[in-house]
N, C-alpha and C positions, 0 to 999 in steps of 0.2 A: 134443712141442712143435710139430712140423710141422702136425699135425692141429688143434691149438688155434690156431695162427697162420692157418691156412686158414679156420677158423671165424670168426675176427675179420675177415678179408678179405671173406668172403662177407657177414657182417653189415654191413660198411661199404657193400657194394654195395646191399644191400636198405635200409639205414637210414643214409644219408649223415650224416656229422658234419662240421660247418663247421670248416675249418682242417685236416682230415685229409689228409695226403699221399696215402693210399690213395685217397681220393675224388678228389683232384686227378688222379691217374693215370686213374681211370675216366672222368672228365669229359674228359680229353684224348684218350682213345680208344685203339684198337688200335695205330695207328702209333707213338704215343709210348711206350706200354707195350712194344711189341716192340723199339723203339730202345733203351730202358733195359735190357731183357734182354741185348741184344747188347753194350752198353757194359760192363755188369757182367761178362759172360763174358770180354771182352778184359781187364778189370781182374784177374780171377782169374788168368788166364794170365800176365799181366805180374807180378803179385805172387808167384806161385809160382816164377817164374824168378829174381827177384832182390830181393824185399822182405821175405823172411822169413816164417816160419810164422804169426806172429800176424796179420800183415797179409793173408795168404792166407785165414786163417779169417774175418776181417772181410769180405773181398770175397766169399768163398763165401756168407756169410750174406746179404749184398746180393743176389747172384744168385738164391739160392733164394727170397727174399721176392718179388723182381720176377717170377720164374717162376710163383709161386703167384698173383700178381695177374693174370698173362696167362692162366692156366688159368681163373681165376674169370671173367675178362672173356669168355672163349670158352665159358663154361658147361660146363667140363670139371671133374668132381669129382675130387679127389685120389685118391679110392678107385678110379676108373677107371685112373689111372696105376699105382697099386699092383697092381691086377689084371693089368695088361699086364706088369709086372715079374715077377709070380708066374708068368704064363704062360710067360715066356721062361726062367725059372729051371727049369721042369719039362722043358725040352727035353732 
């Protein structure tokens, strides 16, 4: 699912769709995207502390989505992140 979502995000970057939230983020630029990643990270932490399991899942999904948008904006492929995780796992 993460790879499929990342492909959709990349496609939105290459082929903007009017009214797309993803495209709104790309148009807003790095600062806004980075701010959303930070906000969502805080929301995950808060929800994990006192809002229950389902809310934490929802906020984690939001964080992952916004992180993927950030990666796409910086032209970092998800495969590069996977490769780094594999490298670290081999230590």
